TORTIMAR-980072 format. One record per residue: residue in one letter; x, y, z of N, C-alpha, C, O in turn. Coordinates in pm, whole numbers, plus 50000, padded with zeros to 5 digits. Layout:
N
AXYZXYZXYZXYZ/...
END
This chain:
566
X524644751423816525934757223778526784759323902526314765324000/X528004754723901528914756324014529764768723991530654768623906/X529504779324068530224791824051531624791124108532404800524090/X531974780224177533284779124237534284772324144535434770424183/X533884768724025534784762523928534984771723809534064778723766/X536204771723757536474779323636535824772423518536014760523495/X535054780123443534294774423331535094776523202535214787723153/X535634765823150536414766823026535464767922908534494760422896/X535744777422821534894779622705535774780322581536744787922579/X535454772622477536304772722357536244786222285535264793622296/X537294789122212537354801622137536324801622025536054791221965/X535744813221999534754814921893535464820821771535934832121777/X535544813321658536254818521540535694831721491536444840621451/X534364833121494533764845721449534154857221541534414868321496/X534194854321672534594864621767536044868721746536374880521755/X536914859021717538314862121692538454871621575539194881421581/X537724868721468537764877221349537204891121378537784901221336/X536094891721450535464904621481536344913021572536494925021552/X536944906621672537784914121765539044919321696539554929921733/X539524912021597540664916921519540284929721444541034939521444/X539114929421381538644941121309538414953021402538724964321367/X537854950321521537624960921618538934967121666539044979221680/X539924958521690541224963521735541894972021628542514982121659/X541774967921503542364975621393541674989221380542344999321361/X540354989321391539615001921381539945011021498540075023221482/X540085005121616540395013221734541775019621722541975030921766/X542715012521664544055018121644544005030821560544675040621590/X543195030421453543055042221369542395053821442542805065321426/X541375050821523540695061421597541595067321705541545079321732/X542415058821768543355063721868544375073221806544735083321865/X544835069821685545815078321617545215092021586545895102221598/X543935092321546543285105221516543085113321644543265125421645/X542715106421752542495113521878543805118821936543805129122003/X544915111821912546205115921967546585130021923547245137321997/X546165133921802546485147321754545715158121831546175169421842/X544545154521884543705164021956543925163622106543615173322175/X544455152722157544535150822302545255162222376544715167122475/X546445166622332547105177622406546255190322411546235197322512/X545555193122303544695205022299543535203622396543205213122467/X542915191922399541815189622492542285190522637541585195922722/X543475185222665544015185922800544285200422841544065204122956/X544755208522747544995222722778543675229822808543625238422896/X542625226422735541315232322761540825228722901540295237122973/X541005216222938540565211923071541365219023180540785224023277/X542665219523167543515224923272543335239923291543465244823402/X543045247223182543015261823190541615267723196541465279723224/X540575259623172539215265123173538325257523270537725263723358/X538205244323255537285236623340537935223523379537815213623307/X538635223223493539405211223531538545199023564539065187823567/X537255200823589536435189223628535885181523510535215171323529/X536145185923390535625178923272536765171623201537905176323198/X536445160023144537435152423070538175142323156538565145123269/X538345130423099539095119623163539995113623055539515106922964/X541295116023065542195112022957542995099422989543885095622913/X542665093123100543235080023132542285073123228541585079823304/X542245059823225541365052523314541765055023459542945054423494/X540785057823541541055060923681541345075523705541565079523819/X541345083723600541565098123615540415104223695539255101023669/X540735112923792539735119323876539895134423870540965139623838/X538785141523901538795156023893539815162223987540465172023951/X539975156524107540855162524206542305163024164543085170724221/X542685154924065544085154524023544495167123948545675170523945/X543535174223887543865186123809543105198423858543165208923795/X542395197223969541475207824011542225220624048543005221024144/X541975231123967542465244723995543965245624018544425253424102/X544735237823945546185238723959546755250723880547785256223918/X546085254623773546595265423689545675277623685546035287823627/X544505276723746543515287223733543585296723853543385292623967/X543865309423825543825320023926542545328123909541835330824005/X542275332023786541065339523752540125330123675540485325423567/X538935327423730537995317623672536995324223576535865319423564/X537375335023509536465341623416535995332123307534805331723276/X536915324523248536545315223140535615304323193534685300223123/X535855299623312535015289223370533595294423393532625287423365/X533475306723443532145312523465531455315323331530235313623320/X532215319523231531615322023100531095309123037530045309122974/X531835298023055531365285023007530075281023078529165275623016/X530005283823206528785280823282527605288823229526495283623219/X527835301423194526765309723137526325304423002525135303822973/X527295300422918526965294722787526135282122803525115280422736/X526555273222892525825260722915524405263522962523455257622911/X524265272423059522925275623111522075282623007520875280222998/X522695291422927521945298422823521425289022716520285290422671/X522255279422674521805269722574520735260522632519775257022563/X520885256822758519905247922822518555254722830517535248822793/X518515267122880517245274022895516715279122762515505280322744/X517605282022669517175287522541516785277122438516005280122348/X517335264722448517075254522347516205243022398515335238222326/X516435238622522515735226622571515315228522716515605220022801/X514645239322745514225241922883513225231422929512245228822859/X513435225223046512465215323096511135221423134510145214223148/X511085234623151509865241123198508965246323087507885251423114/X509395245122962508555249922852508755240822730509735233422722/X507845241522637507935233322516509075238322427509275250322410/X509825228822373510915232722282510825225522147511675227722060/X509825217022129509565211421996508075208521985507375206822085/X507615207921863506235204021837506195195021716507085195421630/X505155186821710505025177021603504085182221496503125189421524/X504375178621374503535182521262503725172921147504435162921159/X503095175921036503215168020914503785176720804503675188920807/X504395170120706504905177720592503755182820506503905192520432/X502595176220516501395180620446500565189220543499905183820632/X500615202420527499925211220621498405209520614497725211520714/X497875206020497496435204120485495965192420571494945193320639/X496725181220567496355169620648496485172520796495795166620879/X497375181620829497605185020970496405192221032496245192321154/X495555198220947494405205720997493245196521038492305201021103/X493315183920999492265174621035492185173221187493215172021254/X490965173321243490785173221388491365160521450491985161121556/X491155149021386491645136421440493175136121438493805131321533/X493745141121331495205141421321495795151021424496785147821490/X495185162721438495665172421536495605166821677496515169121757/X494555159521710494415153621843495495143021866496065142121975/X495775135021763496815124721776498185131121799498925126821886/X498525141321721499815148021735499945154621872501015154221934/X498865160521919498895167022050499135156722161499915159122253/X498465145322152498625134922254500035129022250500645126822355/X500545126422130501895120822118502935130522172503885126522239/X502755143222142503685153422192503655154222344504695155222408/X502465153622401502315154122547502985142222612503655143722714/X502825130322556503445118422610504975119222599505685114822690/X505465124622490506925125722471507545134722578508595131422634/X506895145822607507415154722711507405147722847508315149622928/X506375139722873506305132423000507455122423012508055121023118/X507765115422902508865105722902510205112722923511045108022999/X510405124022856511665131322869511865136523011512975135923064/X510795141523072510925146723208511195135523309511875137723410/X510675123623284510875112423377512255106123362512705098923452/X512935108623252514245102723226515345112323271515075122623332/X516595108723240517735117323273518215125223152519365129723149/X517355127023053517755133822929518235148022956519235152422899/X517535155323042517895169223065519245170623135519975180223111/X519585161223222520915161423284521995158723179523075164723183/X521695149823086522665147022980522825158922887523935161922843/X521725165822857521815177722773522655188522838523415195522771/X522525189922969523345199623041524825196423025525635205323002/X525175183723037526575179523018527005181222873528155184622845/X526085178922781526405180222638526765194622603527745196922531/X525985204222652526275218222621527615222622681528325230622621/X527945217222798529235220622860530395215222777531355222522752/X530335202622735531415196822655531505203122517532605205222466/X530375206122457530395212522326531005226422335531785230422248/X530665234022439531215247322455532705247122485533415256522448/X533185236622552534595235922588535425228722483536395234322431/X535055216322451535865208122360535395208322216536145204622126/X534155212622191533625212522055533015199422013532505198321902/X533055189222101532525175922071531895170222196532395172122307/X530795163222178530165156122290529955141622250529575138722136/X530185132522343529965118422319528985112722420529195114022540/X527925106522371526925100622460526115090122388526365087222271/X525145084522458524275074422400522875076022457522705081022568/X521875071622380520495070922426520005056822400520005052122286/X519565050122506519165036122495517835034222566517375042822641/X517225022822541515935019822602516125016122749517185011322790/X515075018322826515115015522969513765009723010512715014822972/X513804999023088512574992323126511675001023213510455000723199/X512275009023302511485017023395511115030623338509975034923349/X512075037523276511865051223230511705052523079511705063723027/X511555041423008511415041022861512745044122793513185036522706/X513395055222831514695058622774515645062722885515225067122991/X516905061222859517945066422947519125070522862519355064922755/X519865080322908520985085622830522265084922912522235084423035/X523385084822840524705084422903525555095622844525545097922723/X526275102622930527215113022887528625108522922528955107123040/X529445106122822530795101022845531775112722852531655122322776/X532755111922941533725122822953534665123322834535015112922777/X535065135222796536035136722687537305129122721537825130222832/X537805121522626538995113322646538665098822675539525090222660/X537425096022716537035082422748536375075222633535905063922651/X536315081322516535665075022401536355079422272537095089222270/X536105071822166536595075222033535405074421938534515066121956/X535375082921837534255083221744534765083221600535915086421571/X533835079321512534105079121368532805082421298531735078821346/X532885089121184531675093021112531575085720979532545080320927/X530335085620926530115079020797530245089120684530665100520706/X529885084920564530045093620448529095105620450529295115220377/X528055105020536527125116120547527505125920657526825135920678/X528605123120728529045131920835528375129020967528505137021060/X527645117820979526995114221105527865104321182528475095421123/X527905105921311528695097021396528015083321402526925082021457/X528665073221346528075059721342528935049121407528585037321404/X530065053121466530945043821538531405050621666531825062221665/X531325043421778531845048421905532465036821982531855026322001/X533695039022027534385029522114534685036622245535025048522246/X534565029522354534905035422484535445024722577535155012822561/X536235029122675536805020222776536275024222913535985036022937/X536145014523002535655017523137536205007223233536534996023195/X536295011223359536705002223466535474997523541534655005523585/X535344984223556534254978423633534804967923728535834961723702/X534104966223838534544956023934534144942223884533274940623799/X534814932323940534504918423906533044915423937532374908423861/X532554920624047531154918424085530204924223980529224917723943/X530484936323933529634942523832529624934423702528574932623640/X530784929423662530894922023537530134908823546529374905323455/X530334901523653529664888523669528164890223679527414882623617/X527704900023756526274902023774525584906423645524414903223623/X526294913423561525664918123438525734907823326524734905123261/X526924902023304527114893523186527044878623217526884870523125/X527154874823343527174860723377528584855423379529414859223296/X528874846523472530244841723488530674833123370531874831923342/X529704826923299530064818523185530714826623074531544821422999/X530334839523061530854847822953532204854022989532874859522901/X532604853323114533804860323159535074852323126535024840223102/X536174859423127537464852923102537894845023224537324846223332/X538914836823205539464828923316539974838123427539854834923545/X540544849323388541064858923486539954863923579540124864123701/X538834867923521537714872923602537104861723684536744863823800/X536984849823626536424838523700537284835223822536744832223929/X538584835723808539464833023921539314843624030539304840424149/X539204856023989538974866824085537674864424162537604866624283/X536644860024089535344857624151535424846024252534874846824362/X536094835524214536234823824303537014827324429536714822224537/X538014836024416538834839924531538194851224612538814856824702/X536924854424579536194864924650536834878724636536624887524719/X537604880424530538174893724501537174901224412537454904524297/X536004903724468534894908924388535044923724351534384928524259/X535904930824422535994945224397537274949124323537644960824320/X537924939324265539064942224179538554948224048537524943923996/X539264958023995538834964823874539394957923750540534953423747/X538534957223648538904951223520538504961023411537434967223418/X539354962523309539074971723199538154964923097538454954123046/X537034971623069536034966522975535964975822854536024988022868/X535834970022737535684977622613534244976422563533624965822573/X533734987222509532384987422453532444994422317533045005022304/X531814988422219531784994222084530354994122032529634984222048/X529955005221970528695006121897529045009521754529675019821727/X528645000821661529005002621521527814999321432526964991021466/X527775005921318526735002921220527164990921137528264990621083/X526274981121128526584969121050526384971820901525444978620861/X527284966520822527154968120677526024959620622525324963720529/X525834947720679524734939220637523884935520757524394930320857/X522594938220749521704935220861520314931720809519984934620694/X519534925620893518194921420858517184929920936516994927621056/X516524939720872515604948520946514384941221001513714946521090/X514094929320952512914921921000513264912121112512364906421174/X514564910021139514964900121238514764905521379515084917021406/X514224897221470514084901521610515354899721691515414903821806/X516394893521632517624890821703518484903321711518674910321612/X519014906021832519864917621850521144916621769521694926921727/X521614904421745522864902621670522694905521522523684905521448/X521474908221477521224910921335520604924721314520114927721205/X520624933121416520094946621404521064955621327522204951821300/X520584967521292521394976621211522644981321286523714982421227/X522494984121416523624988821495523994978321599523144974021677/X525254974321600525734964121693526254970621820526864981321816/X526014964021933526544968222062527354956522118526794945922146/X528664958422134529584947622168530374951022294530884962122308/X530464941322386531254942822509532294931722514531994920222482/X533524935022555534544924922575535594930222675535724942222696/X536314920922733537374924622826538614929022748538954923422645/X539254939222801540464944322737541504933222725541824926522824/X542024931322606543024921022583542444907622543543184898722502/X541134905922555540494893322516540444892422364540074902122297/X540804880922308540904879522163540014868722105540004866621984/X539244861522191538494850222136537044849522181536334840022147/X536574859422257535174858922299534684872822341535454881322384/X533384874622327532724886922371532004884222503531604873022533/X531844894722581530974894022698529514894522657528664887722715/X529224902622555527834904122511527804909322368528614917822331/X526874904122289526624908922153525134911922143524304902922158/X524804924222119523394928122103523314938621993524304941321925/X522134944321976521964954021868520734962521886519894959921972/X520634972821803519534982321808519084985821667519854984921572/X517794989821657517254993821527517625008121490517535011921373/X518035015921588518335030021561519765033021606520375025321680/X520275044321560521605048721599521535054921739520995065821757/X522065047821837521985052621975523105062322010523135067422122/X524015065021918525165073621945524755088221937524095092421842/X525155095922036525015110422034526425116222015527255115422106/X526685122021898528015127221870527985140621801528575142021693/X527315150721859527265163921793528615170921802529385168721895/X528885179521706530075187921705529665202521698528685205921631/X530405211121765530095225421761530305230721619529485238321567/X531395226721559531665230521420532365218821353533405214121400/X531805214021244532315202021178533065205621051532665214620977/X534155198321027534915199520904534915186120835535115175820899/X534695186020706534625173520630535885165120652537005169920635/X535655152520690536775143520711537335143520852538225135620882/X536835152320939537295152921077536225147221169535065151521164/X536585137621252535625131721344535355140821463534265140421520/X536325149021501536205157621618535875171821576536295176321469/X535135178821661534795192621631536045201221620536945200421704/X536085209521516537305217021487537305230721552538295237921544/X536225234521617536175247621681535175247321795534265239021797/X535335256521889534415257822002534715271022071535795276522052/X533785276122151534085288122229535305286322319536095295722337/X535475274222376536635271822461537935273022383538925278322434/X537955267922259539155269022176539455283622144540615287722141/X538405291422119538605305622090539165313022211539965322222197/X538745308922330539115316222452540375310822518540855316722615/X540925299622470542035293222539543245302522554543805303622663/X543635309122448544795318122455544585329222557545475332322635/X543395335122554543105345822649543045340522792543465347322885/X542515328322809542435322522944543825320223001544065322723119/X544755315322918546125313322964546795326722994547465328323096/X546595336422904547175349622923546655356323051547395363123121/X545375354223080544775360423197545455355923326545645363923418/X545815343123333546495338323453547865344923467548265348423578/X548585346623356549885353423360549745368023399550595373323471/X548695374523352548475388523388548235390123537548705399723599/X547515380723596547265381423740548555379023819548765385023924/X549405370323768550675368123837551535380823830552175384523929/X551545387523714552295400023700551745410723793552515418223854/X550425411523803549825421623891550155418724036550495427924112/X550075406124077550405402524215551875405624245552205410524354/X552775402724148554185405624168554425420624180555225425024263/X553735428524097553895443124103553445448724237554095457524293/X552345443624289551865448224420552835444124529553115452024620/X553345431924522554295427324623555585435624621556155438324726/X556035439624502557255447724493557055461224560557995466924614/X555815466324555555555479224620555385477624771555865485824849/X554705466924810554435465024953555665459625025555985464125136/X556345450224964557505443925027558675444224929559035433924871/X559285455824908560375456924810561615449624860561775447824981/X562485445424771563775439524813564625450124884564645461724842/X565315446224990566075455625073567575453325058568025442625017/X568325463825094569775462725102570225470125228569585479625272/X571335465525285571845471825408573185466225445573755458125371/X573695470425558575005465425602574995450425621573955444325646/X576165444625608576305430225623575855425825762576225431825863/X575035415225766574575409725893573335416325948572745411226043/X572905427525889571725434425943570445426725918569465428525991/X570425418125816569195410825784568845400425888567695395825895/X569835396525971569555386226071568575391126176567795383326231/X568625404126206567745409726310566575417526250565805423626324/X566445417526118565405425626053564035419126070563855407326040/X563085427026119561715422126141560765429526045560355440826071/X560445422925935559595429125832558135425825858557495419125777/X557585430325970556185428526005555645441726056556425450226100/X554315443926051553765456426104554105458126252553845449126333/X554695469426289555055472126427556355466026469556765467826584/X557035458826382558295452326418559415462426435559435472626366/X560345459726525561475468626553562755461326515563005450026557/X563545468026437564825462526395565935470526463566025482626445/X566755464026539567875470726607569145469326525569455458626474/X569875480426514571125480626438572215487226522571935495226611/X573435483726493574565490426555574655504726507574155508326400/X575295513026590575445527126552576185528526421575865537026338/X577195520026403577965520826279577105517426158577245523326051/X576195507526178575295503926067574305515126039573955517725923/X573845521726145572915532826124573585544126047572975550525962/X574875546426080575595557026010575775553625863575815562525778/X575875540725833576005536625693574685537725617574665536525494/X573615539825689572325541325620571315530925657570135532625623/X571685520225725570725510025766570085503025646570595503625534/X568965496425672568235489325566567425499225483566805508425537/X567445497225354566645505625263566335497625138567035487925108/X565275501425062564935494024940566095493724842566805503624825/X566275482224780567345481024680567055489924559567975495324498/X565765491324525565355500424418563895503924441563205496924517/X563415514024380562035518524397561205513124282561405516724166/X560245504224315559385498224213558245507724180557415510624266/X558195512524059557145521524015556325514523907556475517423788/X555465505523948554625498023854553265504723841552715509723939/X552735504623720551435510723692550355500023710550005493023614/X549825498623830548815488523859547545490923778546885481423736/X547215503623757545985506823684546035501623540545045496723488/X547195502823477547335497823340547205482623337546615477023244/X547745475923438547615461423445546145457323461545705447723399/X545405464623543543985461623563543195463723434542305455923402/X543525474223361542845476623233543135465523133542255461323058/X544375460723133544735449823043543985437023080543525429622993/X543865434523211543115422823258541655423823217541055413923175/X541075435623230539665437323196539425435123048538405429423009/X540345439722964540215437422820540255422422788539485417722705/X541125415122854541205400622833539925393822877539435384722809/X539365398122990538105392423036536985394822936536145386022915/X536955406422875535905409422776536035400322655535025395822601/X537265397622612537445388622496536975374522530536365367822447/X537265369922652536805356722694535285356322697534675346822648/X534675366522753533215367222760532585366922621531575360222600/X533195374022526532675374122390532835360522323531965356422247/X533935353422352534145340222292533065330422333532685321822254/X532555331622456531525322622505530105328222489529155323022547/X529965338822410528645344822383527945349422512526715349622519/X528745352922612528155357122739527365370022722526355372122790/X527815378622630527095391022607525755388722540524875397322548/X525565377222474524255373922416523305369022524522165373522532/X523775359722608522885353822708522635363022827521665361122900/X523515372822848523315382622955523155396522894523735406222942/X522345397322787522225409522708521805421522792522415432122783/X520775419822872520215431122944521045434923067521025446423109/X521755425323124522495428123247523905433123220524535438923309/X524425431023099525805434823070525905448122998526995452022954/X524795455222984524845468022915525635478122998525555478223120/X526395486622929527195496622999526405509223029526955518823083/X525125509522993524265520923023522985516223087522475505523055/X522455524323177521225520623244520025522123153519065514423162/X520065532223065518945534622976519205527622843519885533022756/X518665515822828518825508022704517435505822646516545500722714/X517255509522519515945508222457515725494022409516665486322389/X514435490622392514105477322341514635475422200514995464322162/X514685486122123515205485221986516675481321986517115473121905/X517455487222079518875483822088519065469122121519875462322059/X518305464222219518415450222258518055441122142518725431022118/X516985444522069516565436521954517665436121848517925425521790/X518305447521823519355447921722520565439721766521195432921684/X520895440221896522025432321945521715417521935522575409621895/X520515413621972520105399621961520225394921816520735384021790/X519755402921724519795399121583521235396921538521525387321467/X522125405921579523525404821539524165392221595524865385021523/X523925389321723524545377721785523955364621734524675354821715/X522645364421710522005352121664522455348521523522495336721488/X522785358521443523295355621309524625348121319524925339621235/X525425351221423526695344221443526465330321500527125320721460/X525515329121594525255316621662524355307321581524255295421611/X523685312621478522705305021401523195291721347522545281521370/X524335291221275524815278321221525065268021331524855256021309/X525515272421447525765263121557524465257121607524385245121632/X523435265421620522145260521668521565250321571520995240321614/X521705252721442521215243221343521995230121350521425219321334/X523295231021373524115219021387523695210921508523645198621502/X523385217521619522945210521740521565204421720521275193621773/X520705211221644519385205321615519545191921544518895182121579/X520425191521444520595179421364521405168621435521105156821422/X522425172721511523325162921569522995158521709523495148221755/X522145166121780521855162921919520365161321945519925151021996/X519585171421911518165171321948517365161521862516535154021915/X517585161521732516815152621645517025137821680516035130521688/X518275133121703518425119121745517695115921875517155105021891/X517675125421970516995122922097515485121822076514855112622127/X514915131222000513465131021976513065118621897512075112121931/X513815115221793513495103421711513585090621793512695082121785/X514655089221874514795077221956513695076422061513225065522093/X513285087822115512225088022215510925082522158510265074322222/X510555086922039509305082321979509395067621938508415060321947/X510565063421892510725049321855510555040321977509895029921969/X511125044222090511015036122211509635037122274509165027522335/X508985048522259507595049622305506695040422225505775034222280/X506965039522096506155030822011506365016122049505415008322050/X507615012422079507874998622120507244995422255506874983922281/X507135005622341506545003622473505025005122471504395004822577/X504435006722353502985008222336502435019922417501365019022477/X503175031022417502715042922485501975052522392501365062222438/X502025049822262501365058522166500065052122118500025040022096/X499015060022101497765054622047497925051421899498845056521836/X497045043121843497125040321698496975053221617496125061621647/X497795054521516497745066521433496515066121343496105055321300/X495895077621315494765078021222495145072221086496295073121044/X494185066421019494475060020891495025069920790495805066120702/X494625082620802495055092520702496555095520710497125100320612/X497195092620824498635095620836499435083220873500635084320896/X498815071620879499525059320915500675056820817500465056620696/X501855054920870503015052220786503685064520729504705063220661/X503145076320754503735088620700504705094520802504465093720922/X505805100620754506785106420848506215118520920505455126320863/X506605120021045506175131421126507285141821128508465138521142/X506895154121113507855165221111508025170721253507045173021323/X509275172721293509595178621423510065192921401511015195321328/X509385202221465509735216421454510175221321591509495219121691/X511325228121595511855232921722511335247021749511455255921665/X510765248721866510095261321901510655267022031509945273922105/X511915264322060512535269722180512705284822166512445290622061/X513145291022276513335305522273514355309722169514145319422097/X515465302422161516495305922063516015303121921516335310621829/X515245292321903514715289321769513755300321724513785304621609/X512895304721816511975315521783512715328421757512365336021667/X513755331021836514535343221816515235343121682515355353621617/X515695331421638516315330421505515325333821396515625341421303/X514115327921408513105330921306512685345521311512325351321208/X512725351421429512295365321443513235375021374512885386621350/X514475370321340515385379021267514765383321135514995394621090/X513985374421071513335377720945512175387320959511695392720859/X511715389621083510595398821104510975412921065510125420621019/X512245416521085512675430121054512405433620908512035444920877/X512595424020817512345426720674510865429520650510525438320572/X509995421920717508555424120702508175438020756507435445420692/X508705441320874508375454320934508865465820846508165475820831/X510065464420789510575475120702509735476520576509475487720530/X509295465220520508465465820399507135472620427506715481420352/X506465468520536505175474620570505355489320606504525497620568/X506415492520678506655506520716506915515220595506405526420587/X507705510120498507955517920377506685519620295506435530320238/X505865508820289504595509820217503695520320280503025527720208/X503665521020414502855531120481503315545220449502505554220430/X504645547120444505175560420411504855564120267504475575420238/X504995554420177504735557020035503255559520010502885566919919/X502395553220092500945554820074500495569120099499425573020053/X501275576920172500905590820193500985598820064500285608820047/X501845594419973501945601119843501105594219736500565600619646/X501005580919749500285573119648499465562519721499945551319737/X498245565519764497455556319847497205542819781497095532719851/X497105542319648496775529719583497875519219595497655507619560/X499065523219645500155513519660499825502919764500395492019762/X498905506019855498525496119958497805484119899497705473719964/X497295485419778496625474119714497605462819684497185451419665/X498895466019680499895455819650500065446319769500385434519750/X499865451119890500085443020009498935433520033497765437120020/X499275421020069498295411020108498335410120260499215403720318/X497375416420323497365417220469497325403620537498015401520637/X496535394320483496445381020545497785373720541498205367920641/X498445374120426499725367220414500795373820499501665367020554/X500745386920511501705394020596501565389620740502565386720807/X500335388920789500105385020928500515370520952501145367521054/X500175361620860500525347520880502045345420872502595337520949/X502705352220781504165351020771504835356820895505805351220946/X504325368020944504855374221065504685364821184505595363121264/X503505358821193503235349421302504155337121293504645332321395/X504375332121173505245320421157506675323721197507385315021247/X507115336121174508485339921207508705340821357509725336221408/X507745346621430507945348621574507435336921656507765335921774/X506625327921597506225315521662505295316821780505605311321886/X504155323821769503195324021880502405311021884502565302621795/X501565309021986500725296921989499865296121863499245306021825/X499805284421799499085283321671497585285821684496935289221585/X497015284121804495575285421820495085299821810493885302121797/X495995309721815495535323621814495135328021673494475338221658/X495515320421571495145323721433494105313721384494255301621399/X493055319021324492015310421270492485304021139493325309421068/X491915292221111492205285620985491665293920868490685301220883/X492325292620753491945300720637490505298120596489785307420557/X490075285420603488685282320566487705288820662486655293620619/X488025289120790487155295520889487085310520861486015316620869/X488245316420829488275330720799487425333820676486705343720674/X487505325220572486695327420451485215326420483484425334520434/X484825316720566483405315520603482955327620683481855332620662/X483785332220775483435343920855483285356220768482365364220787/X484195357820673484115369520585482895368620494482255378720464/X482575356520449481385354820366480125358120446479215364720395/X480085353520571478945356720655478875371720682477785377520681/X480015377920704480025392520727479575400020603478865410120613/X479985395120484479585401620360478075400320340477415409920300/X477535388520368476085386720355475325395520454474305401420420/X475835396220576475185404720676475235419320634474265426720651/X476395423520579476525437320534475595440120416474995450820408/X475475430220325474585431820210473135432720255472365440920205/X472755424420349471395424620401471105437720473470015443220461/X472095442620548471915455320616471765466720515470995476020536/X472535465720405472455476020302471085475920235470505486420208/X470575463720206469245462720145468165468120238467245475120195/X468285464820365467315469920463467365485120469466325491720477/X468575490620465468725505020468468095511420345467435521720355/X468305505220227467725510620103466205510120109465535519620067/X465655499020160464195498020172463655508620265462605514620240/X464405511020374463955521320466464035535120402463165543520422/X465105537220326465235550220258464165552020152463665563120135/X463795541220077462755542119975461375543720039460495550319984/X461215537620153459895538220219459645551820283458485555120309/X460665559520308460475572220376459685582320292458785588720346/X459995584320160459145593720080457705589020069456785597220071/X457495575920058456135570720049455365573420178454185576720175/X456035572120287455385574820416455055589520428453995593320479/X455975597820381455715612220387454545616120298453735624620334/X454455609720177453335612620085452015608220146451015615320140/X452025596320207450785591320270450375600420384449195603020406/X451375605320456451075614320567450475627420515449545632920574/X451025632220402450515644720344449085643120295448245651820317/X448825631920229447465629320180446485628520296445375633820292/X446955621820400446085620320517445805633720580444675636620619/X446855642020591446655655220649445755663920563444955671620615/X445885662720430445045670720338443595666520351442695674920354/X443375653620358441985648620373441385653120504440195656520511/X442175653220606441665657420736441325672220736440335676420796/X442175680320665441875694620658440605697120577439825706120609/X440385689020470439165690620387437925687120466436915694120456/X437965677020540436805672920620436495683520726435325686320754/X437505689020782437285699220885436655711720825435805717920890/X437025715620703436455727620638435005725520602434195734620617/X434685713920556433305711220517432425711020642431275715520638/X432945705920750432155705720873431915719920921430855723120975/X432925728420902432795742420946431725749520868431075758320923/X431505746120739430515752520654429165745720665428195749820601/X429095735320746427815728520767427455718920659426295715120644/X428425715020586428165705420478428325691520533429355688220591/X427335683420517427405669620566428155660820469428215663420349/X428675651120522429425641420439428665628320441429095618620378/
END
């Protein structure tokens, strides 16, 4: 192949038709995004300037801290992101476990060993990949914009790899089930990157000419689309016939693709903080709630600074021409004519009497509202208390109240973010032959994923209060009517309590083991009771034998005393 010649390639009729459809779909997605774009830009400018790219070539430095004086909202977003990361998907502890929908089958030793091994391998794959960095970016975008856009794809070295796209650099669309099944994005790549990845034969004449002229670092706009195919062949090994298509083409190209491939699973990550039917973008987020207060906070600081300046450096008035020699610095001397001194010299034009304390109180109230919008009081529960003596009961009640508010969001993130990652991880592990053969008893059966993170456990623990109140009331009532305790099933109470708070499963014995232990204890108790009864029955007989023996001994002694031989 001669790389120094332009390679003419005829137009592909199928590509022409497909690119027309893609362009039409993109137009609709752009129109929907246009309604949200000003709002997203306001969120970036007033809360977190380093997030979001709303035009190709946009960089963080172009908007960095141009409008932000008080970074309370930015710090609160950081707390929310860190709290969700450590509370939902901490890299240092388990946050999901595998199980079966059939709990009886799950108790089988072979099945339990398989699930444990698969779970261990999954955690190893996740730690070796960049998933946790992507999750960190996802929580930040969800907290600010209410929507996150990313992808999870296979990787030859790390099994999986993930991508986090900046807000504004992608467009999304959902299916009839509310799941994100279409994503389009634009990116700038150099001529060298395009040729090395796709091959010069697939490139346009424009890129080929750039390559021949050694203009390898010129930027070209590339489009990428991931879409669910309406008709596909699940048994075909060809990427072009998979359920989800992955398409690359140069911007403006109308007759050929750079690459056509596909995947068996939905690689799109498109969770929303709060979803509304028919809306592709998240309709609410902590950042949206705090935006008004964040803007107001900057204005309040400007007012406070102006009030202080009016007191420190008030506007002056004096005789004409006196301002030319006026030295408004510490220790400065201003000389005036005698006539000017007699007129009064320089003096404040008016006396500024601003209440700085009231301004500070107003600022503090605004900061509290921002903190509440980002759930900072939940994630910093123990450190943000206004009293040093805080009981554990108070903290538990506050957690319960906040988790009830945050609960629907956590469930939405489980379904829209975590489940796709876990499912894709196991699918790619299976393709990479990292999983052992499944036991025959569960081969082909779906595996259940249960989330056991700190926040997931805390959510379930909210139901513990009802159990504790029921048992506590039963204990109080038992003082008047002891037989009421017969209504309570102690075993079920303990197991339900344990399921709510989520301790390690090994601390509770299996029901069959408990039944065997109780049966053995009952038999031992029965045997001990029988032994005790035998001992109690044998005691009078022993006493009677002793009495007879003593009587016989006394009789023999009397006869010997009288000289009677025996």
